[in-house]
All heavy atoms as an XYZ file, in Angstrom:
948
protein
N      61.396     90.624    113.882
C      61.309     91.519    114.989
C      59.867     91.579    115.521
O      59.679     91.641    116.717
C      61.798     92.948    114.563
C      63.263     93.026    114.166
S      64.405     92.538    115.424
C      64.382     93.960    116.436
N      58.893     91.591    114.625
C      57.511     91.627    115.043
C      57.159     90.330    115.795
O      56.532     90.393    116.836
C      56.584     91.806    113.807
C      55.140     91.645    114.228
C      56.840     93.117    113.129
N      57.655     89.190    115.293
C      57.391     87.928    115.960
C      58.028     87.912    117.359
O      57.420     87.417    118.315
C      57.888     86.789    115.135
N      59.249     88.461    117.485
C      59.917     88.468    118.760
C      59.097     89.323    119.726
O      58.859     88.940    120.902
C      61.346     89.003    118.612
C      61.982     89.237    119.987
C      62.174     87.991    117.813
N      58.694     90.506    119.275
C      57.920     91.408    120.142
C      56.615     90.813    120.566
O      56.118     91.052    121.674
C      57.716     92.769    119.437
C      58.948     93.568    119.252
C      59.569     94.029    120.509
O      58.816     94.351    121.489
O      60.827     94.053    120.602
N      55.990     90.001    119.696
C      54.711     89.387    119.988
C      54.817     88.077    120.710
O      53.862     87.429    121.041
C      53.907     89.178    118.703
N      56.057     87.666    120.966
C      56.285     86.381    121.672
C      55.970     85.206    120.756
O      55.636     84.091    121.223
N      56.027     85.363    119.465
C      55.699     84.320    118.483
C      56.873     83.830    117.696
O      56.733     83.256    116.637
C      54.634     84.853    117.496
C      53.371     85.339    118.125
C      52.562     84.218    118.674
O      52.497     83.095    118.117
N      51.862     84.461    119.806
N      58.108     84.031    118.230
C      59.283     83.666    117.442
C      59.413     82.138    117.339
O      59.011     81.429    118.286
C      60.532     84.287    118.054
O      60.704     83.843    119.372
N      59.987     81.675    116.282
C      60.188     80.288    116.010
C      61.695     79.998    116.122
O      62.527     80.881    115.999
C      59.681     79.880    114.654
N      62.070     78.726    116.291
C      63.491     78.419    116.384
C      64.295     78.836    115.149
O      65.456     79.199    115.232
C      63.519     76.895    116.500
C      62.184     76.527    117.074
C      61.227     77.555    116.537
N      63.655     78.843    113.968
C      64.363     79.207    112.744
C      64.144     80.694    112.388
O      64.575     81.159    111.350
C      63.954     78.345    111.539
C      62.475     78.454    111.205
O      61.676     78.967    112.027
O      62.091     77.957    110.108
N      63.563     81.437    113.334
C      63.284     82.853    113.075
C      64.496     83.695    112.739
O      64.466     84.488    111.788
N      65.611     83.522    113.463
C      66.800     84.315    113.138
C      67.293     84.114    111.690
O      67.728     85.030    111.052
C      67.823     83.853    114.138
C      67.040     83.402    115.331
C      65.818     82.787    114.716
N      67.176     82.892    111.209
C      67.528     82.599    109.845
C      66.662     83.451    108.860
O      67.169     84.098    107.941
C      67.404     81.149    109.508
C      67.574     80.760    108.007
C      69.045     80.936    107.599
C      67.119     79.370    107.752
N      65.403     83.411    109.072
C      64.451     84.127    108.189
C      64.501     85.658    108.366
O      64.045     86.376    107.506
C      63.034     83.584    108.352
C      62.946     82.168    107.966
C      62.653     81.101    108.780
C      63.220     81.639    106.663
N      62.751     79.940    108.059
C      63.104     80.210    106.751
C      63.569     82.182    105.430
C      63.250     79.365    105.711
C      63.748     81.305    104.367
C      63.577     79.928    104.488
N      65.034     86.049    109.502
C      65.215     87.509    109.707
C      66.465     88.015    108.997
O      66.461     89.118    108.426
C      65.321     87.812    111.207
C      65.410     89.293    111.485
O      64.599     90.053    111.019
N      66.378     89.684    112.235
N      67.547     87.279    109.011
C      68.830     87.759    108.479
C      69.061     87.369    107.018
O      69.489     88.223    106.268
C      69.988     87.176    109.326
C      70.053     87.725    110.696
C      70.388     89.229    110.694
O      71.189     89.667    109.860
O      69.835     89.964    111.551
N      68.841     86.140    106.640
C      69.196     85.684    105.306
C      68.563     86.540    104.170
O      69.230     86.992    103.285
C      68.883     84.167    105.130
C      69.396     83.663    103.814
C      70.732     83.428    103.592
C      68.503     83.360    102.784
C      71.211     82.906    102.395
C      68.948     82.848    101.606
C      70.291     82.646    101.397
N      67.245     86.757    104.186
C      66.668     87.609    103.129
C      67.218     89.010    103.079
O      67.343     89.587    101.986
C      65.146     87.599    103.439
C      64.965     86.395    104.260
C      66.211     86.198    105.063
N      67.551     89.551    104.248
C      68.159     90.899    104.230
C      69.487     90.916    103.533
O      69.815     91.864    102.821
C      68.396     91.366    105.691
C      67.139     92.054    106.302
O      66.151     92.180    105.555
O      67.182     92.425    107.446
N      70.302     89.879    103.717
C      71.624     89.856    103.063
C      71.474     89.674    101.566
O      72.199     90.288    100.785
C      72.504     88.762    103.624
C      72.741     88.792    105.153
C      73.363     90.051    105.728
N      72.614     91.282    105.730
C      71.743     91.684    106.664
N      71.514     90.923    107.711
N      71.154     92.872    106.601
N      70.551     88.809    101.156
C      70.261     88.644     99.729
C      69.780     89.946     99.130
O      70.249     90.347     98.046
C      69.257     87.477     99.505
C      68.859     87.416     98.033
C      69.865     86.146     99.950
N      68.907     90.619     99.811
C      68.371     91.870     99.287
C      69.480     92.956     99.173
O      69.492     93.702     98.248
C      67.200     92.381    100.103
O      67.634     92.889    101.383
N      70.400     92.979    100.151
C      71.528     93.879    100.048
C      72.281     93.680     98.778
O      72.509     94.628     98.007
C      72.479     93.751    101.251
C      72.032     94.444    102.517
O      71.308     95.462    102.375
O      72.403     93.987    103.592
N      72.637     92.446     98.497
C      73.399     92.151     97.298
C      72.618     92.494     96.035
O      73.148     93.101     95.084
C      73.837     90.698     97.284
C      74.947     90.325     98.199
C      75.184     88.835     98.275
C      76.241     91.044     97.826
N      71.364     92.075     95.945
C      70.571     92.280     94.756
C      70.269     93.765     94.500
O      70.332     94.218     93.354
C      69.269     91.478     94.864
C      69.413     89.984     94.782
C      68.031     89.297     94.967
C      70.092     89.509     93.526
N      69.943     94.534     95.530
C      69.635     95.929     95.340
C      70.869     96.667     94.880
O      70.781     97.418     93.847
C      69.108     96.530     96.660
C      67.700     96.031     96.954
C      69.143     98.083     96.630
C      67.193     96.315     98.346
N      72.006     96.475     95.472
C      73.196     97.235     95.077
C      73.819     96.745     93.793
O      74.252     97.554     92.957
C      74.224     97.276     96.235
C      73.685     98.050     97.418
C      73.468     97.431     98.615
C      73.371     99.399     97.294
C      72.939     98.108     99.685
C      72.876    100.109     98.380
C      72.653     99.486     99.563
N      73.727     95.460     93.556
C      74.234     94.917     92.270
C      73.319     95.441     91.150
O      73.797     95.791     90.061
C      74.234     93.417     92.277
N      72.029     95.502     91.383
C      71.081     96.038     90.387
C      71.356     97.482     90.099
O      71.332     97.904     88.900
N      71.644     98.271     91.142
C      71.924     99.684     90.906
C      73.238     99.826     90.127
O      73.351    100.674     89.252
C      72.055    100.412     92.231
N      74.214     98.949     90.448
C      75.475     98.978     89.718
C      75.275     98.588     88.257
O      75.836     99.214     87.338
N      74.486     97.538     88.051
C      74.205     97.090     86.655
C      73.506     98.183     85.866
O      73.850     98.461     84.705
C      73.386     95.805     86.706
C      73.134     95.111     85.352
C      74.456     94.648     84.760
C      72.207     93.949     85.591
N      72.541     98.852     86.514
C      71.763     99.875     85.869
C      72.597    101.132     85.480
O      72.249    101.812     84.535
N      73.659    101.340     86.198
C      74.487    102.510     85.905
C      75.714    102.160     85.109
O      76.543    103.020     84.765
C      74.968    103.184     87.253
O      75.747    102.227     88.007
C      73.829    103.709     88.035
N      75.883    100.862     84.837
C      77.074    100.428     84.080
C      78.286    100.253     84.961
O      79.419    100.136     84.486
N      78.078    100.186     86.246
C      79.173    100.014     87.233
C      78.872     98.815     88.126
O      78.759     98.917     89.371
C      79.329    101.290     88.096
C      79.655    102.527     87.331
N      80.817    102.730     86.690
C      78.877    103.582     87.050
C      80.813    103.887     86.054
N      79.585    104.411     86.279
N      78.768     97.648     87.509
C      78.420     96.419     88.211
C      79.424     96.137     89.363
O      79.019     95.763     90.485
C      78.363     95.213     87.298
C      78.001     93.880     87.961
C      76.668     93.954     88.661
C      78.003     92.759     86.939
N      80.704     96.325     89.106
C      81.719     96.014     90.133
C      81.482     96.933     91.358
O      81.623     96.482     92.523
C      83.108     96.234     89.588
N      81.167     98.206     91.155
C      80.904     99.092     92.247
C      79.639     98.650     93.021
O      79.568     98.683     94.237
C      80.704    100.523     91.714
C      80.365    101.593     92.785
C      81.395    101.666     93.872
C      80.185    102.952     92.061
N      78.620     98.231     92.297
C      77.423     97.735     92.955
C      77.673     96.469     93.738
O      77.165     96.356     94.905
N      78.508     95.596     93.228
C      78.845     94.377     93.959
C      79.707     94.719     95.178
O      79.540     94.089     96.260
C      79.556     93.404     93.087
C      78.730     92.735     91.965
C      79.580     91.920     91.025
C      77.625     91.858     92.597
N      80.557     95.720     95.043
C      81.353     96.148     96.197
C      80.509     96.712     97.291
O      80.666     96.415     98.472
C      82.425     97.153     95.747
N      79.525     97.556     96.906
C      78.611     98.124     97.887
C      77.818     97.033     98.577
O      77.639     97.070     99.820
C      77.678     99.163     97.225
N      77.365     96.076     97.801
C      76.624     94.951     98.348
C      77.457     94.115     99.280
O      77.036     93.730    100.367
N      78.716     93.885     98.905
C      79.607     93.057     99.759
C      79.903     93.824    101.076
O      79.930     93.194    102.151
C      80.921     92.806     98.996
N      80.087     95.124    100.984
C      80.373     95.865    102.180
C      79.123     95.893    103.108
O      79.225     95.845    104.349
C      80.830     97.302    101.867
C      82.185     97.372    101.217
S      83.505     96.404    102.036
C      83.502     97.201    103.627
N      77.955     95.964    102.499
C      76.734     95.917    103.254
C      76.609     94.579    104.035
O      76.265     94.553    105.208
C      75.509     96.127    102.362
N      76.914     93.495    103.320
C      76.871     92.159    103.953
C      77.928     92.085    105.064
O      77.700     91.494    106.145
C      77.050     91.034    102.936
C      77.272     89.681    103.593
C      75.830     90.999    101.987
N      79.088     92.683    104.843
C      80.146     92.640    105.818
C      79.737     93.392    107.136
O      80.135     92.951    108.221
C      81.404     93.214    105.282
C      82.678     93.080    106.108
C      82.958     91.610    106.421
C      83.867     93.681    105.384
N      78.943     94.426    107.026
C      78.485     95.091    108.266
C      77.649     94.167    109.093
O      77.753     94.102    110.335
C      77.677     96.389    107.943
O      76.488     96.043    107.231
C      78.496     97.396    107.154
N      76.744     93.402    108.429
C      75.902     92.446    109.155
C      76.741     91.313    109.750
O      76.511     90.831    110.824
C      74.828     91.925    108.233
N      77.720     90.842    108.954
C      78.591     89.778    109.426
C      79.317     90.250    110.709
O      79.423     89.453    111.665
C      79.595     89.369    108.363
C      80.665     88.454    108.907
C      80.387     87.111    109.092
C      81.911     88.934    109.257
C      81.375     86.237    109.614
C      82.871     88.106    109.817
C      82.587     86.748    109.982
O      83.508     85.919    110.502
N      79.824     91.434    110.684
C      80.537     91.972    111.838
C      79.656     92.024    113.075
O      80.065     91.666    114.185
C      81.142     93.350    111.526
O      81.916     93.244    110.348
C      82.019     93.835    112.679
N      78.426     92.481    112.866
C      77.442     92.492    114.001
C      77.213     91.088    114.533
O      77.222     90.874    115.747
C      76.117     93.108    113.530
C      75.007     93.019    114.601
C      73.697     93.630    114.122
N      73.317     93.352    112.778
C      72.667     92.252    112.364
N      72.407     91.289    113.221
N      72.355     92.097    111.113
N      77.048     90.135    113.624
C      76.773     88.765    114.055
C      78.014     88.132    114.677
O      77.894     87.299    115.582
C      76.278     87.906    112.859
C      74.904     88.255    112.437
C      73.853     87.984    113.515
O      73.969     86.932    114.194
O      72.945     88.810    113.672
N      79.182     88.517    114.248
C      80.414     88.026    114.829
C      80.517     88.455    116.309
O      80.770     87.645    117.185
C      81.644     88.564    114.061
C      83.003     88.203    114.677
C      83.239     86.690    114.672
C      84.099     88.882    113.868
N      80.218     89.718    116.553
C      80.188     90.196    117.917
C      79.157     89.476    118.762
O      79.464     89.075    119.934
N      78.017     89.286    118.223
C      76.962     88.543    118.974
C      77.366     87.104    119.222
O      77.117     86.570    120.315
C      75.632     88.583    118.209
N      78.033     86.486    118.263
C      78.525     85.165    118.434
C      79.582     85.038    119.515
O      79.798     83.971    120.068
N      80.252     86.155    119.774
C      81.291     86.170    120.829
C      80.698     86.539    122.202
O      81.391     86.781    123.133
C      82.393     87.157    120.455
C      83.248     86.770    119.247
C      84.090     87.943    118.799
C      84.058     85.552    119.567
N      79.337     86.671    122.233
C      78.666     86.911    123.441
C      78.438     88.362    123.768
O      78.057     88.710    124.898
N      78.662     89.230    122.825
C      78.469     90.654    123.022
C      77.064     91.066    122.554
O      76.459     90.354    121.700
C      79.508     91.444    122.203
C      80.987     91.182    122.588
C      81.889     91.834    121.618
C      81.258     91.578    124.030
N      76.547     92.177    123.039
C      75.219     92.594    122.556
C      75.383     93.020    121.083
O      76.407     93.558    120.651
C      74.914     93.793    123.407
C      76.154     94.195    124.092
C      77.087     93.028    124.087
N      74.341     92.768    120.284
C      74.413     93.126    118.850
C      74.610     94.641    118.705
O      74.006     95.434    119.429
C      73.050     92.726    118.302
C      72.441     91.839    119.317
C      73.047     92.119    120.639
N      75.478     95.016    117.759
C      75.806     96.383    117.537
C      75.164     96.830    116.233
O      75.638     96.445    115.157
C      77.352     96.554    117.484
C      77.763     97.992    117.261
O      76.881     98.912    117.212
O      78.978     98.210    117.188
N      74.155     97.642    116.275
C      73.433     98.097    115.118
C      73.881     99.496    114.746
O      73.193    100.205    113.964
C      71.917     98.080    115.356
C      71.377     96.711    115.500
C      71.137     96.159    116.775
C      71.108     95.926    114.394
C      70.639     94.890    116.915
C      70.599     94.639    114.551
C      70.361     94.117    115.799
N      75.049     99.964    115.226
C      75.498    101.312    114.965
C      75.832    101.505    113.497
O      76.069    100.557    112.771
C      76.679    101.632    115.844
O      77.798    100.814    115.498
N      75.859    102.784    113.096
C      76.150    103.159    111.709
C      77.511    103.700    111.589
O      78.367    103.288    112.366
N      77.715    104.477    110.612
C      76.758    105.390    109.923
C      76.007    104.707    108.786
O      75.083    105.351    108.246
C      77.615    106.503    109.421
C      78.920    105.888    109.129
C      79.059    104.805    110.168
N      76.361    103.511    108.385
C      75.688    102.904    107.201
C      75.119    101.526    107.554
O      75.443    100.518    106.938
C      76.683    102.826    106.050
C      76.043    102.755    104.681
S      74.851    104.018    104.240
C      75.858    105.469    104.134
N      74.263    101.530    108.623
C      73.559    100.292    108.967
C      72.412    100.084    107.972
O      72.175    100.948    107.082
C      73.050    100.365    110.387
N      71.710     98.986    108.096
C      70.661     98.625    107.136
C      69.650     99.770    106.918
O      69.309    100.103    105.792
C      69.973     97.373    107.585
C      68.819     96.904    106.689
C      69.366     96.263    105.442
C      68.195     95.660    104.630
N      68.663     94.784    103.526
N      69.087    100.382    108.005
C      68.107    101.444    107.746
C      68.641    102.639    106.955
O      67.974    103.187    106.070
C      67.680    101.886    109.136
C      68.002    100.744    110.053
C      69.211    100.080    109.431
N      69.920    103.012    107.250
C      70.501    104.088    106.539
C      70.817    103.725    105.075
O      70.574    104.570    104.157
C      71.830    104.530    107.236
C      71.604    105.220    108.529
C      71.386    104.277    109.734
O      71.608    103.088    109.600
N      70.896    104.794    110.827
N      71.250    102.493    104.840
C      71.502    102.068    103.446
C      70.232    102.117    102.636
O      70.202    102.554    101.497
C      72.079    100.615    103.434
C      73.469    100.520    103.948
C      74.078     99.197    103.665
N      73.347     98.025    104.127
C      73.512     97.428    105.290
N      74.418     97.931    106.178
N      72.794     96.335    105.628
N      69.184    101.581    103.217
C      67.883    101.537    102.446
C      67.318    102.920    102.265
O      66.743    103.199    101.216
C      66.861    100.622    103.181
C      67.288     99.152    103.208
S      67.586     98.480    101.493
C      69.368     98.463    101.410
N      67.460    103.775    103.233
C      66.964    105.182    103.099
C      67.734    105.901    101.962
O      67.117    106.539    101.128
C      67.125    105.960    104.397
N      69.042    105.782    101.927
C      69.824    106.491    100.929
C      69.560    105.938     99.518
O      69.443    106.670     98.553
C      71.322    106.505    101.239
C      72.039    107.541    100.377
C      71.991    105.164    101.078
C      73.438    107.855    100.812
N      69.414    104.575     99.402
C      69.193    104.031     98.051
C      67.784    104.361     97.588
O      67.546    104.585     96.388
C      69.527    102.576     97.963
C      68.471    101.664     98.614
C      69.817    102.117     96.576
N      66.821    104.414     98.529
C      65.449    104.773     98.127
C      65.430    106.243     97.677
O      64.830    106.563     96.676
C      64.503    104.565     99.327
O      64.512    103.178     99.700
C      63.084    104.939     98.965
N      66.025    107.093     98.412
C      66.103    108.496     98.041
C      66.785    108.738     96.745
O      66.367    109.513     95.890
N      67.876    107.976     96.519
C      68.586    108.067     95.248
C      67.737    107.600     94.046
O      67.780    108.179     92.979
C      69.885    107.282     95.321
N      66.971    106.545     94.310
C      66.114    106.029     93.240
C      65.044    107.037     92.836
O      64.769    107.230     91.648
C      65.469    104.712     93.644
N      64.531    107.737     93.820
C      63.511    108.771     93.535
C      64.185    109.937     92.793
O      63.632    110.392     91.780
C      62.866    109.279     94.835
C      62.015    110.491     94.608
C      62.015    108.148     95.496
N      65.346    110.354     93.227
C      66.043    111.465     92.552
C      66.454    111.070     91.120
O      66.419    111.879     90.191
C      67.255    111.914     93.318
C      67.026    112.680     94.591
C      68.335    112.928     95.340
C      66.297    113.965     94.320
N      66.872    109.784     90.935
C      67.312    109.355     89.637
C      66.217    109.405     88.574
O      66.513    109.498     87.401
C      67.854    107.941     89.752
N      64.943    109.393     88.990
C      63.846    109.493     88.059
C      63.912    110.821     87.275
O      63.560    110.879     86.127
C      62.525    109.370     88.786
C      61.349    109.711     87.898
C      62.359    107.974     89.375
N      64.427    111.850     87.956
C      64.502    113.160     87.345
C      65.780    113.436     86.556
O      65.889    114.496     85.898
C      64.309    114.204     88.418
C      62.995    114.120     89.148
C      62.926    113.539     90.355
C      61.818    114.538     88.545
C      61.688    113.367     91.055
C      60.589    114.395     89.140
C      60.540    113.802     90.421
N      66.743    112.507     86.600
C      67.999    112.717     85.857
C      67.800    112.942     84.359
O      68.508    113.779     83.785
C      68.955    111.553     86.101
C      69.688    111.672     87.413
C      70.742    110.604     87.561
O      70.448    109.429     87.252
O      71.877    110.946     87.958
N      66.911    112.252     83.677
C      66.791    112.456     82.233
C      66.412    113.915     81.886
O      66.773    114.388     80.809
C      65.682    111.484     81.813
C      65.743    110.398     82.800
C      66.130    111.059     84.113
N      65.719    114.594     82.771
C      65.334    115.952     82.533
C      66.510    116.902     82.646
O      66.487    118.026     82.198
C      64.238    116.410     83.507
C      62.980    115.589     83.407
C      62.562    114.752     84.429
C      62.207    115.581     82.219
C      61.414    114.003     84.323
C      61.104    114.809     82.116
C      60.650    114.042     83.141
N      67.552    116.423     83.307
C      68.787    117.269     83.491
C      69.867    116.816     82.543
O      71.026    117.285     82.663
C      69.259    117.111     84.965
C      68.247    117.501     86.007
C      68.806    117.165     87.382
C      67.940    118.989     85.948
N      69.574    115.954     81.598
C      70.521    115.489     80.620
C      71.721    114.752     81.218
O      72.808    114.776     80.689
C      71.023    116.649     79.715
N      71.488    114.133     82.363
C      72.512    113.259     82.979
C      71.890    111.892     83.168
O      70.681    111.699     83.164
C      72.917    113.793     84.352
O      71.797    113.857     85.216
C      73.495    115.212     84.206
N      72.726    110.938     83.365
C      72.224    109.577     83.575
C      73.169    108.775     84.459
O      74.342    108.666     84.147
C      72.079    108.844     82.232
O      71.532    107.565     82.426
N      72.658    108.288     85.559
C      73.408    107.399     86.404
C      74.268    108.091     87.474
O      74.907    107.412     88.286
N      74.319    109.368     87.488
C      75.203    110.067     88.408
C      74.711    109.891     89.834
O      75.538    109.600     90.753
C      75.311    111.582     88.072
C      76.031    111.746     86.728
C      75.989    112.349     89.178
C      76.048    113.130     86.192
N      73.421    109.992     90.048
C      72.866    109.915     91.436
C      73.155    108.526     92.001
O      73.620    108.358     93.082
C      71.394    110.274     91.459
C      70.773    109.965     92.806
C      71.192    111.705     91.096
N      72.801    107.455     91.220
C      72.989    106.135     91.716
C      74.461    105.763     91.873
O      74.839    105.040     92.819
C      72.246    105.113     90.828
C      70.741    105.095     90.974
C      70.101    104.116     89.973
C      70.306    104.805     92.376
N      75.305    106.229     90.956
C      76.732    105.973     91.098
C      77.286    106.614     92.351
O      78.022    105.961     93.100
C      77.483    106.489     89.845
O      76.971    105.775     88.693
C      78.976    106.228     89.962
N      76.922    107.867     92.608
C      77.379    108.524     93.834
C      76.859    107.771     95.051
O      77.591    107.630     96.021
C      76.925    109.979     93.842
N      75.639    107.331     95.020
C      75.040    106.599     96.124
C      75.809    105.314     96.370
O      76.042    104.961     97.535
C      73.540    106.301     95.826
O      72.889    107.565     95.674
C      72.926    105.528     96.960
N      76.167    104.620     95.324
C      76.908    103.371     95.537
C      78.244    103.647     96.221
O      78.698    102.871     97.082
C      77.129    102.634     94.202
C      75.889    102.031     93.574
C      76.172    101.504     92.205
C      75.311    100.907     94.472
N      78.912    104.699     95.816
C      80.198    105.081     96.462
C      79.956    105.419     97.928
O      80.694    104.987     98.817
C      80.844    106.240     95.755
C      81.620    105.838     94.567
C      81.315    106.057     93.255
C      82.886    105.164     94.546
N      82.282    105.540     92.437
C      83.284    104.961     93.213
C      83.683    104.666     95.599
C      84.432    104.323     92.892
C      84.853    104.007     95.228
C      85.238    103.864     93.884
N      78.893    106.128     98.219
C      78.564    106.539     99.585
C      78.298    105.312    100.433
O      78.810    105.181    101.579
C      77.402    107.534     99.634
C      77.835    108.886     99.055
C      76.850    107.726    101.047
C      76.679    109.821     98.743
N      77.519    104.396     99.881
C      77.192    103.182    100.606
C      78.441    102.333    100.857
O      78.688    101.825    101.962
C      76.089    102.372     99.890
C      75.943    100.966    100.489
C      74.733    103.133     99.979
N      79.259    102.151     99.819
C      80.422    101.295     99.930
C      81.410    101.865    100.997
O      81.902    101.128    101.860
C      81.110    101.125     98.584
N      81.649    103.145    100.903
C      82.581    103.770    101.864
C      81.976    103.842    103.289
O      82.649    103.555    104.231
C      83.009    105.195    101.338
C      83.820    105.064    100.073
C      83.766    105.959    102.434
C      84.015    106.353     99.319
N      80.710    104.193    103.319
C      80.050    104.222    104.595
C      79.944    102.862    105.310
O      80.136    102.778    106.514
N      79.682    101.833    104.505
C      79.613    100.522    105.064
C      80.965    100.018    105.521
O      81.095     99.338    106.514
C      78.987     99.554    104.041
N      82.036    100.376    104.779
C      83.356    100.017    105.168
C      83.719    100.700    106.545
O      84.254    100.071    107.422
C      84.389    100.418    104.091
N      83.337    101.962    106.647
C      83.597    102.696    107.900
C      82.746    102.073    109.025
O      83.249    101.897    110.165
C      83.212    104.156    107.742
C      83.460    104.965    108.971
C      84.719    105.322    109.333
C      82.387    105.312    109.792
C      84.956    106.061    110.524
C      82.589    106.039    110.964
C      83.895    106.400    111.318
N      81.527    101.653    108.747
C      80.700    101.025    109.743
C      81.306     99.730    110.213
O      81.313     99.412    111.402
C      79.255    100.773    109.181
O      78.700    102.033    108.800
C      78.364    100.060    110.166
N      81.810     98.976    109.256
C      82.452     97.663    109.652
C      83.695     97.895    110.493
O      83.863     97.242    111.501
C      82.845     96.921    108.371
O      81.652     96.612    107.592
C      83.584     95.596    108.682
N      84.495     98.897    110.160
C      85.686     99.199    110.968
C      85.258     99.678    112.359
O      85.877     99.284    113.364
C      86.509    100.265    110.277
C      87.229     99.800    109.010
C      87.912    100.986    108.329
C      88.247     98.703    109.326
N      84.241    100.504    112.405
C      83.780    100.980    113.722
C      83.241     99.834    114.564
O      83.569     99.763    115.767
C      82.694    102.023    113.463
C      82.121    102.605    114.763
C      81.111    103.673    114.459
N      80.619    104.225    115.686
C      79.464    104.796    115.851
N      78.678    104.968    114.846
N      79.143    105.318    117.024
N      82.412     98.983    113.993
C      81.902     97.864    114.752
C      83.005     96.915    115.196
O      83.020     96.396    116.355
C      80.860     97.088    113.923
C      79.568     97.820    113.723
C      78.577     97.035    112.919
N      77.356     97.770    112.709
C      76.294     97.331    112.045
N      76.341     96.116    111.527
N      75.257     98.080    111.879
N      83.989     96.724    114.327
C      85.137     95.852    114.708
C      85.902     96.444    115.870
O      86.297     95.691    116.778
C      86.062     95.679    113.509
O      85.402     95.038    112.442
N      86.122     97.714    115.840
C      86.852     98.375    116.929
C      86.086     98.257    118.247
O      86.663     98.039    119.318
C      87.102     99.865    116.593
N      84.757     98.417    118.160
C      83.932     98.246    119.364
C      83.936     96.825    119.884
O      83.984     96.626    121.125
C      82.486     98.686    119.098
C      82.293    100.217    118.954
C      80.859    100.524    118.418
C      82.521    100.924    120.259
N      83.922     95.846    119.021
C      83.971     94.471    119.400
C      85.297     94.240    120.107
O      85.336     93.647    121.239
C      83.851     93.522    118.191
C      82.407     93.537    117.696
C      84.269     92.091    118.597
C      82.239     92.810    116.358
N      86.398     94.686    119.545
C      87.719     94.488    120.165
C      87.740     95.152    121.537
O      88.208     94.557    122.512
C      88.818     95.099    119.271
C      90.178     94.883    119.849
C      91.262     95.418    118.886
N      92.554     95.169    119.420
C      93.205     95.949    120.260
N      92.669     97.114    120.603
N      94.401     95.630    120.696
N      87.279     96.381    121.620
C      87.298     97.096    122.920
C      86.470     96.359    123.979
O      86.872     96.211    125.134
C      86.771     98.516    122.742
N      85.297     95.880    123.566
C      84.465     95.141    124.535
C      85.042     93.824    124.959
O      84.958     93.413    126.126
C      83.070     94.920    123.922
C      82.259     96.217    123.858
C      80.948     96.027    123.185
N      80.200     97.255    123.151
C      79.267     97.527    122.222
N      78.913     96.642    121.327
N      78.611     98.679    122.249
N      85.746     93.160    124.021
C      86.428     91.915    124.410
C      87.578     92.197    125.346
O      87.773     91.416    126.325
C      86.920     91.210    123.129
C      85.869     90.585    122.237
C      86.484     90.094    120.965
C      85.089     89.478    122.994
N      88.316     93.290    125.156
C      89.427     93.614    126.035
C      88.901     94.020    127.405
O      89.615     93.844    128.408
C      90.296     94.702    125.388
C      91.104     94.286    124.162
C      91.808     95.466    123.525
C      92.055     93.145    124.487
N      87.723     94.618    127.479
C      87.135     95.013    128.753
C      86.807     93.799    129.637
O      86.788     93.923    130.846
C      85.855     95.850    128.545
C      86.084     97.235    128.057
C      84.777     97.940    127.705
O      83.685     97.335    127.828
O      84.842     99.083    127.275
N      86.544     92.690    128.985
C      86.151     91.495    129.745
C      87.313     90.994    130.591
O      87.096     90.377    131.614
C      85.793     90.358    128.775
C      84.474     90.471    128.130
C      84.258     89.203    127.394
N      83.053     89.218    126.577
C      82.698     88.234    125.805
N      83.438     87.148    125.718
N      81.567     88.282    125.122
N      88.530     91.203    130.149
C      89.670     90.634    130.855
C      89.971     91.340    132.107
O      89.697     92.346    132.550
C      90.933     90.679    129.981
C      90.825     89.699    128.834
O      90.066     88.719    128.982
O      91.510     89.901    127.793
């Protein structure tokens, strides 16, 4: 995004903008799932996060403007997992373990699923408007 704004983008820029973000989605959520003993939940949250980006790119590939809407777009996912990581530091003092991150994984997975459905519906509506 910085390169685009500065007029310094390269032909392979979109690859380097998107691919690391998708890898980080999977690694961050799988790591949270592994840390809480719920690897499958972490992988599901990561998969749903990747699906939101895929849906955005699908719309763009169909000639529509990119849809960065939420409620669980990349900025929201990263904000919630960062906040959860900070709160999770204090869990040992409350004699609990993994509750905050587990709840966060559920929120991300469900929110990302909703985001994907919302983006899909918008893509369909925009495609039907073309006719």
